[in-house]
C-alpha positions in Angstrom: -5.3 -9.8 78.3 -3.2 -7.4 76.4 0.1 -5.8 77.5 -0.6 -2.4 79.2 2.2 -0.1 80.3 1.4 3.6 81.5 -2.2 3.7 82.6 -2.7 0.0 83.0 -4.7 0.5 86.3 -6.9 3.3 84.7 -7.5 1.1 81.5 -8.3 -2.1 83.4 -11.2 -0.5 85.4 -12.8 1.1 82.4 -13.6 -1.7 79.9 -16.9 -2.6 78.3 -17.0 -5.7 80.7 -18.6 -4.6 84.0 -18.0 -7.9 85.6 -14.2 -7.6 84.8 -14.4 -3.9 86.0 -15.7 -4.9 89.3 -12.8 -7.5 90.0 -10.3 -5.0 88.5 -11.5 -2.2 90.7 -11.4 -4.4 93.8 -7.8 -5.4 93.1 -6.7 -1.8 92.5 -8.3 -0.7 95.8 -6.6 -3.6 97.7 -3.2 -2.5 96.0 -3.8 1.1 97.0 -4.7 0.5 100.5 -2.1 -2.2 101.3 0.8 0.1 100.1 2.7 -3.2 99.1 3.2 -1.9 95.5 4.9 1.3 94.7 3.7 1.1 91.1 -0.1 0.4 90.8 0.0 0.3 87.0 2.9 -2.4 87.2 0.8 -4.4 89.8 -2.4 -4.2 87.5 -0.4 -5.1 84.4 0.9 -8.2 86.2 -2.6 -9.2 87.6 -3.8 -9.0 84.0 -0.9 -11.0 82.6 -1.3 -13.6 85.2 -4.9 -14.0 84.3 -4.1 -14.1 80.6 -1.4 -16.9 81.2 -3.9 -19.1 83.2 -6.4 -18.7 80.5 -4.0 -19.2 77.6 -2.6 -22.5 79.2 -6.1 -23.9 80.0 -4.9 -27.1 78.1 -1.6 -27.4 79.9 -2.4 -25.7 83.4 0.8 -26.8 85.0 2.8 -25.0 82.4 0.7 -21.9 83.0 1.2 -22.1 86.5 4.8 -22.2 86.0 4.7 -19.4 83.6 2.7 -17.1 86.0 5.2 -17.8 88.7 8.1 -17.0 86.5 6.5 -13.9 85.2 6.0 -12.5 88.8 9.6 -13.5 89.9 11.2 -11.9 86.8 9.2 -8.8 87.7 10.9 -8.6 91.0 7.8 -9.2 93.1 8.2 -10.2 96.6 6.4 -13.0 98.3 3.7 -10.8 99.8 3.2 -9.1 96.3 2.9 -12.4 94.5 0.4 -13.7 97.1 -1.8 -10.5 96.6 -1.7 -10.8 92.8 -2.4 -14.5 92.9 -5.1 -14.1 95.2 -6.8 -11.5 93.2 -6.4 -13.6 90.0 -7.9 -16.6 91.9 -10.9 -14.6 93.0 -11.6 -13.5 89.5 -11.3 -16.8 88.0 -13.3 -18.6 90.6 -16.1 -16.0 90.3 -16.1 -16.0 86.3 -17.4 -18.4 83.7 -15.3 -19.3 80.8 -15.8 -21.4 77.5 -12.9 -23.5 78.5 -12.3 -25.6 81.6 -10.0 -23.8 84.0 -10.5 -25.6 86.9 -7.1 -27.3 87.2 -5.4 -23.8 86.6 -7.6 -22.3 89.3 -6.7 -25.1 91.7 -3.0 -24.6 91.0 -3.5 -20.9 91.5 -5.3 -21.3 94.8 -1.9 -22.9 96.0 -0.1 -19.8 95.5 -2.6 -17.6 97.5 -1.2 -18.2 100.9 2.1 -17.0 102.2 4.5 -19.5 103.3 4.5 -20.5 106.9 7.5 -19.9 109.0 9.5 -23.2 109.4 8.7 -24.9 112.6 11.3 -25.2 115.3 13.8 -27.9 114.5 15.0 -30.7 116.7 18.3 -28.9 117.0 16.7 -25.8 118.3 14.6 -27.7 120.8 17.7 -29.6 122.0 19.7 -26.3 122.3 17.1 -24.8 124.5 16.9 -27.9 126.6 20.7 -27.7 127.1 20.4 -24.0 128.0 17.8 -24.6 130.8 20.0 -27.6 132.0 23.0 -25.1 132.4 20.8 -22.6 134.1 19.4 -25.2 136.5 23.0 -26.2 137.4 23.8 -22.6 138.2 20.6 -22.0 140.2 21.9 -22.5 143.6 24.7 -20.0 143.2 22.4 -17.5 141.6 20.0 -17.9 144.4 22.8 -17.3 146.9 23.7 -14.2 145.3 20.0 -12.7 145.6 18.9 -10.7 148.7 16.7 -12.9 151.0 13.6 -11.1 150.0 14.2 -11.7 146.3 15.4 -15.3 147.1 12.1 -16.0 148.7 10.0 -14.3 146.0 11.9 -16.3 143.4 11.4 -19.7 145.2 7.7 -18.9 145.5 7.5 -18.4 141.8 9.2 -21.7 141.2 7.1 -23.8 143.5 4.3 -24.5 141.1 6.8 -26.2 138.8 7.9 -28.5 141.7 4.8 -29.2 143.7 1.3 -30.0 142.2 -1.6 -27.8 143.2 -3.8 -29.0 145.8 -7.5 -29.1 145.5 -10.3 -29.4 147.9 -11.2 -33.1 148.8 -14.9 -34.0 148.3 -16.8 -37.1 149.2 -19.1 -39.2 147.0 -21.6 -37.3 145.1 -19.7 -34.1 145.5 -20.7 -33.9 149.2 -18.3 -32.3 151.7 -16.6 -35.0 153.8 -17.7 -33.3 157.1 -14.2 -33.1 158.3 -13.6 -29.8 160.2 -10.1 -29.1 160.7 
């Protein structure tokens, strides 16, 4: 893909390759409706460049993957923008046929199509919460004494399920009532 500056988006959707035009238009629509990119021409230019890098480095796909990542970082794309561009590039490459084997490059690119998940709570956070609950439980009698009797009873009723198990109806064999009439 060639370097495009002003009008990159317009030029990308008006080529002689209808297959490409469809994917480029789909990306352009996604960019415009998502509002993640202030400059659609820059987004389209980066999309085309990522595709070009992956194709150009078909013989060294890891190098191409790193180059595509570096390009997006250098362009100042945030994580959400990078995911959007990589997903569109992956979709195009996956749905197209090439004279060279791009399977490894496509697989590497697929790994960049998901946003990073938030880190799970660490052991330290869990321990901190446990300590907070312990302190509050230690202060519970004083807290309850400070409440009005009506509020104290309501609070105790809310805490009962955490102390006593729920009772279920007792049934005899074969799910027949026991016949006890109390």
